[in-house]
C-alpha positions in Angstrom: 29.5 -18.7 -54.3 28.6 -18.7 -50.6 26.1 -16.1 -49.3 27.0 -16.4 -45.7 28.1 -13.2 -43.9 31.7 -12.9 -43.3 33.9 -10.2 -42.0 35.8 -8.2 -44.6 39.5 -8.7 -44.9 41.9 -6.6 -42.7 42.6 -3.2 -44.2 39.2 -2.9 -46.0 38.0 0.7 -45.9 34.9 1.6 -43.8 32.0 1.7 -46.1 29.1 4.1 -45.4 26.9 1.1 -44.5 29.4 -0.2 -41.9 29.8 3.3 -40.4 26.1 3.7 -40.0 25.7 0.3 -38.4 28.5 1.1 -36.0 27.0 4.5 -35.2 23.5 3.0 -34.6 24.9 0.2 -32.4 26.9 2.7 -30.3 23.9 5.0 -29.9 21.6 2.1 -28.8 24.3 0.9 -26.3 24.7 4.4 -24.9 20.9 4.9 -24.7 20.6 1.6 -22.9 23.3 2.5 -20.3 21.7 6.0 -19.7 18.3 4.4 -19.2 19.6 1.9 -16.8 21.3 4.7 -14.8 18.2 6.8 -14.7 16.0 3.9 -13.6 18.4 2.9 -10.8 18.6 6.6 -9.6 14.8 6.8 -9.7 14.4 3.5 -7.8 16.9 4.6 -5.1 14.9 7.9 -4.5 11.5 6.3 -4.2 10.2 6.4 -0.7 7.7 3.8 0.4 6.2 3.3 3.8 4.9 0.2 5.6 1.5 0.1 7.1 1.0 -1.2 10.7 -0.4 -4.4 9.2 2.8 -4.9 7.2 4.8 -4.3 10.3 2.7 -6.9 12.2 3.4 -9.4 9.4 7.2 -8.9 9.9 8.0 -6.9 6.8 10.0 -4.5 8.9 12.3 -7.1 10.6 16.0 -6.7 9.9 15.7 -3.1 8.6 17.8 -0.4 10.2 15.3 2.3 9.3 11.7 2.1 8.4 8.8 4.4 7.5 5.5 3.5 8.8 2.3 5.4 7.6 -1.2 5.3 9.0 -3.8 7.4 10.8 -3.0 8.9 14.2 -5.2 7.0 16.6 -7.7 9.3 18.4 -6.8 9.9 22.0 -3.3 8.4 21.6 -1.2 11.7 21.7 0.7 12.1 24.9 3.0 15.1 25.2 6.0 15.6 27.5 5.5 12.8 30.0 8.2 12.9 32.7 10.9 15.3 33.7 13.2 16.5 31.0 10.8 15.2 28.3 9.3 18.5 27.1 9.7 17.7 23.4 8.8 14.0 23.7 5.6 12.9 22.1 4.0 9.5 22.2 1.2 8.5 19.8 -0.2 5.4 18.0 -0.4 4.9 14.2 -3.1 2.6 13.0 -4.6 1.2 9.8 -7.7 0.0 11.7 -6.4 -3.6 11.7 -3.2 -3.1 13.6 -1.4 -0.4 15.5 2.2 0.7 16.1 3.2 2.8 19.1 5.5 5.7 18.2 7.8 7.8 20.4 9.2 11.0 18.9 11.4 13.7 20.4 11.2 17.0 18.5 8.7 19.5 17.1 5.7 18.0 15.2 4.5 19.5 12.0 1.5 21.9 12.2 -0.8 19.5 10.3 -0.2 16.7 12.8 -3.5 15.9 14.5 -5.5 12.9 15.8 -7.5 11.1 13.1 -5.3 12.4 10.2 -2.6 10.6 8.3 1.1 10.7 9.3 4.3 8.9 8.4 7.0 8.3 11.0 10.6 7.3 10.1 12.9 5.6 12.6 13.8 2.3 14.0 11.7 -0.4 15.7 12.9 -1.3 19.2 12.7 -4.7 20.8 9.1 -4.1 22.0 7.8 -3.2 18.6 7.7 0.6 19.3 8.9 2.9 16.6 11.6 5.3 17.9 11.0 8.0 15.3 13.6 10.5 14.0 11.2 12.2 11.7 7.4 12.6 11.6 5.6 13.9 8.5 1.9 14.9 8.5 -0.1 14.0 5.5 -3.0 16.2 4.3 -6.0 15.4 2.2 -6.5 16.5 -1.3 -8.6 19.4 -0.1 -5.7 21.2 1.7 -5.9 24.9 2.0 -2.9 26.9 3.4 -3.4 28.4 6.8 -4.9 31.9 6.7 -6.5 31.4 3.3 -10.2 31.6 3.3 -12.3 29.6 0.8 -14.9 31.7 -0.9 -17.8 30.0 -2.6 -17.9 30.6 -6.4 -19.9 33.6 -7.5 -19.8 35.5 -4.2 
């Protein structure tokens, strides 16, 4: 007698073993599909930014919109240059090795200052300047909300 596995003849009733196997197979398939969908959604929502060095290496070429992060170069902030440019701000993002000039039209976040981190999102023009549609200010891990005083422990 052969011990090879074979499918039961048509019309054979579902045994408890076959039902369990079908249930487990379906559960594994559905869990795999759910995991794939979750990972895809998570990957779509991740927001990365490029450094000025990566921009200089050409990693931003061909992209409609880019995010560039770095430190706001000291002395680079120029506000409202020219007639009708009240909300226009020009500054430079740097990672010490390279710089990217940025022009932004709008109100900057309160935490935006020279020497601190910022992320600007927009498009690069032909001259390599970022025309930003959004500017985010980064704060360090020691952030304290405005108006809150730090009191030394025990006082």
